N, C-alpha and C positions, 0 to 999 in steps of 0.2 A: 083169552086164557081161562081155563076152568079151575075152580078150587074144589077141594074135597070138604064139604060142609061139616063132616064129622070131626075134622081136625081143627075147626075154628072155635076154639075155646079160649077164655081168658085165664089169667094167672090164678083165679079162684075156682077154676074148673067149671065155669058157667058159660053160657053162650056169649061170644064176643060181641060187644056193643060197638056202635058207630063211634068213630073218633071225630071226624070232621067232614062236612060237606062243603064248607066254605072257610078256608080254601080246601079244595078236594085233595084228600091225602091217601096214603097207602101205596104200596108197590104197584097195585093194580089200578090206582086212582079211583077206587070205589068207595072211599070214605072210611074204610076199616083197615086195621093193621093185620090183615090176613097173612097166614103162612102160605107161601107158594114155593115149590122146590126150585124155581129159577131165581128166586130173590137172594142173591149172594150177599146183599147188604143187610139182610135180616131186619126189615123195617117193622119191628114188632112192638115198640114201646110208644104208646100214645102220651104225648107230653103237652104241657102248656108252655109255650115258648116264652123266654125271658130275654131282655136286652143283654144280660150277662152271658147267657148261653149263645145268643147270636154272635156276639163279639168273639167269644171263644171259638166257635165253629169257623168263623171267617179266618181267624188267626191260624187255625190248623188246616186251612185249605178247602173248606166247604162253606162257601158264601150262600147262606140261605135267605139273606135279607134283600138281595138284589133280584128284581124280576128278570126272567128269561123268556122272552116272547116265543122263541122257537119251540119251547117245551110247554107253552101255555102255563108257565109258573109265575104267579103274581108276586113272589117274594114274601117272606114271612115278617110279621111284626109282633112285638110283645103281646101276649094274650091269645095268640092263635094256637089252635090245637093241631098237632102234626104227628104222623107216624115216623118215629126216629129210628135210625139204625141202632141196634142193641149195643154194638161195640162203641159207637159214638157216645151213647148215653153213659156207658161205663167209663170211657175216657174223660168225659165231662165230670163225672162223679169223682174220679181220681184227681181232678184238678179243681175241686170245690166249686163247680159251677153247673151241676146237673139241674135240669129243669124238673118241675113237679110232674107227677105221673097220674094218669087216669087208669087205675087198675082194671076197671070193668071193660076197658077198651084196649088193654095190653094183652097181646097174645101169649099163651102159656109157654111157647118156645123160648121166650126171653129168659125163662128160668134155667135154661141150659147154660147161661152165662152169668146171670145176676141172681143172687139169692132173694127169695120173696121178702125176707126181713129188711133188706136194704130198700127194695122198692116200696114197701109199706111206709117207710119213713118219709117218702116223698109223695104219698098219696094225697090227692085233692078231692077224690070222690068218695072216700070211705072214712074221712075224718082222721 
């Protein structure tokens, strides 16, 4: 799948930075939270995974901590960086368990759903 590089900006309107190569993340598994028109999950928010978030995600039906060999998915652990679905982050936020965010690696399309002021409160890369 090809991406349009001109659309790959972060929430600060700068070039989107790498989220994680280990584990490899992103809808395209290229390490970035790129926008692609086939990504219905909108994997735009680069987060630092926490135990609290992993527990919440599993409780609502998305087990991110268990490895899935068929998809070459190692399972996530606290401290990992991951491109999270925008609506899942908002759901976690509304349940007081949203993980911290790397704004420089979070795609600007996340702002269609979540205001920048909220994301900034969870920023770990801009202080």
